[in-house]
C-alpha positions, 0 to 999 in steps of 0.5 A: 177611716182613711189615713193619709201620710205625706212626709211629716204629716198624718191625716185621718178622715172619718165617716159619719159612722166612725165619728159616732163609734168614736163618740160612743166607744172611745176609739176607731181602728182600721188594720192594713194587712201586709202578710198573714202575721203582719199588719199596720194598725191605725187607731184614733182614741179619745184620751181623758189624760191628754191635753192635746192631740198627739201621735205615737208609733209602737209595735206596728200601731200608729195611735192618735190620741185626742182629748176626750172633751175635744173629741166629744165636742167635735163629734157633735158639732159642725167643725170639720177640722181638728189640727195639732203640730206635735213636737218642735223644730225638724222633728214636728209632726202635723197631725189632722183630724177631718170629717170625710165629705163625699166627693162632688164627682161620685167615683165608681170604686168608692162607697161614700153612702157614709161620708158627710154630705159635701157642703158645696153639693147643696149649692149645685156645684160639681167638679 
């Protein structure tokens, strides 16, 4: 799972296996170790009590919650993106969840074997 943070935007990209784990186990989590005892954890979790996608940060954990029914539907359909704006005004946070497509031009330093096939690759397009 990839986490991109830019300003007031959080974006998670999930591979096919991570989508499967979310559907079957209810959450996907990654960890960024900064020191032996300090890590940043980012997690996507299905939440039966949630009414909309939301994010929180506490104790070095970024957690994004998605309503369970929404997550279950997204995991099995062709929809690529789920998005939500949390808060209002100057404190708004844009949250985006995406299925991670393989790049049109393969990169030597990335394993994209579990990514979703890029829709334009089927049309013979490249970068």
